[in-house]
C-alpha positions, 0 to 999 in steps of 0.5 A: 792808196799810194802806188808803188813806184815800180808799178805802171798804172796803165798796166793795172788798167789792162789787168782790170780789163782782163779780169773783168773779161774773164769774170764775165765769161765765167758768170755768163757763158762758161757754166751753161750749154754748150760749154757745160752739160747743164746750166749752173746759172738761174738765168741759163744762157739768157746773157751768154754774150761773153764766150770771148771773155776767156781770152782775157787770160791771154791778155794777162799773158801779154801783160806778164811778158811785158812786166817780167822783162821789166822786172828782170832788168831791175833784178841782180841775179836768178835766185833773187828773181825767183825769190821775188816771184815766190813772194809775189805768187805763193801767199795768195795761192795758199790763202785762196786754196784754203779759202776755196777748200773750206768754203766748199766743205761747209757750203757745197753739200751737193758737191756741185764742184767736187774738185774743190772738196779734195785735200789732194788737190792742194798738190797741183794748186799750191805747186802750180804744176799742171795736174795732167803732168802730175797724174802722168808722172805719179799715176794719181788722180788730182786736179786744181781746187779751182779751174782758173788756176790752170794759167799759173803753170804757163806763167811759171814755165815762162818765168823759167825760160825767160830768166834762164835766157836773161841771166845766161847772157843779159846783153844778148837776152832779147835776141836769144829769147826771140830766136828761141821763142820763134823756133818753139812757136814754129815747131809747135805750129808744125806739129799741130799741123801734122796732127791736124790737116797735115797739109805739108804731108810730113810723116811722124810716128804716132808714138812721137806724136802721142809723146808730144801730146802728153808731155808738151800739149798737156804737160809743159804747155807754155809752147801753146801760149808763148806767142802772147808772152813773146808779144808782151816781151817785145812790147816792153822793148818797144816801150823802153826804146820809145821812152828813151828815144832809142832806135829799134832794129829792123830785125826786132821790128820784123820779129814783133810783126811776125808775132802779131801776124801769127797771133791774128792768123792762128785765132780760132775765128774772126771774133777771136781774131778781133779780140786779139787785134784789140789787145795789139791796139791797146798795147800799141796805143800804150807804147806810142800814144799813152795819153789816149789811155789816161782813163785807165789810170783812174784809181778805181780801175787801177785798184781793180787791176792791182788786186786782180791776182787774188780776184782771179784766184777766188772768183770762179768756183766760189762766185759761180756757186753763189750764183747757183745757190742764191741766184734763184732767190735774188732776181733769178732772170736778171744779170743784176746778181752776178754783176753785184757779185763781181763788185763784191768780190772785187772789193774783197780782193782789194781789201785782201791785197791792201790789208793782208797780201801787201803786209805779208809781202813786206814781211817776207821781203825783210826775211827773204830779201833782207830789205 
């Protein structure tokens, strides 16, 4: 399959790393104690070596920060940008949501994943909005049809923040974005410190802290993941300057250094910090020594990356249920079944992307973008 000229192959390689990491986490670690009350795996915790895999989502956030800046530079205005984002995101989430709902309606008689049975859960799933926010505002009880959908809400918030800043003043975008981002990052760190050890001994009323928890930490939660999006945005600037032989200002170098140090410092433990360090190394290598990552441009790897969005949307609940329901009959103590499932779902996602998603995208571009 030919690549679109606007795609960067190594980034698809990065997406492949991210989605494989997340799938390993969900198929070997997420649904067994201590992460879940009971094990949904026939092999229990025998292969529970992938607790780090959920950080693959943060790798996706870094990639998104890179790609969205890249996209903004090629998009004329705010409305056009959002039309492109909707075309990119909405068809797949609608199809994945219906696929998940009907799959569990027909096959999950024991309601192993009860949230995947509820029609009302289409509301947060298709709108991308955090269920906690919907529940707070409207006093109802909804959740995502599939738990993996949670990461789309930070993405949407990032698109809103970065697009508003960009189209308000293109020429000062990066300076304005970094100032806003670092201010929000430090503010969040300060509040988290006050809610925790409060080493700075700052007094804030409980009502204000509760408001922050409900509306920011649980609602508009971009602030929690903003360091990763910001790292990706700065990575694109460094990538662009390196390719065009432009000098990067000392201010931006210091900002990039701060973001990296902050991410490493705030890692929960040393293994997590090591995972974050690997992400930094991969992007640094991509920017300054891209030939060293040529293996990630292998067509098989890039095809996984290119279809990773749909694979991400369908892999968790459906995949874990298949392992739960059928794994006991097919090599129950082996990791063969989940690995075979990963291959099968990756191929299904590849077919969906090639045969359904891309034709829909082309059609919508003709209708909505007039091209």
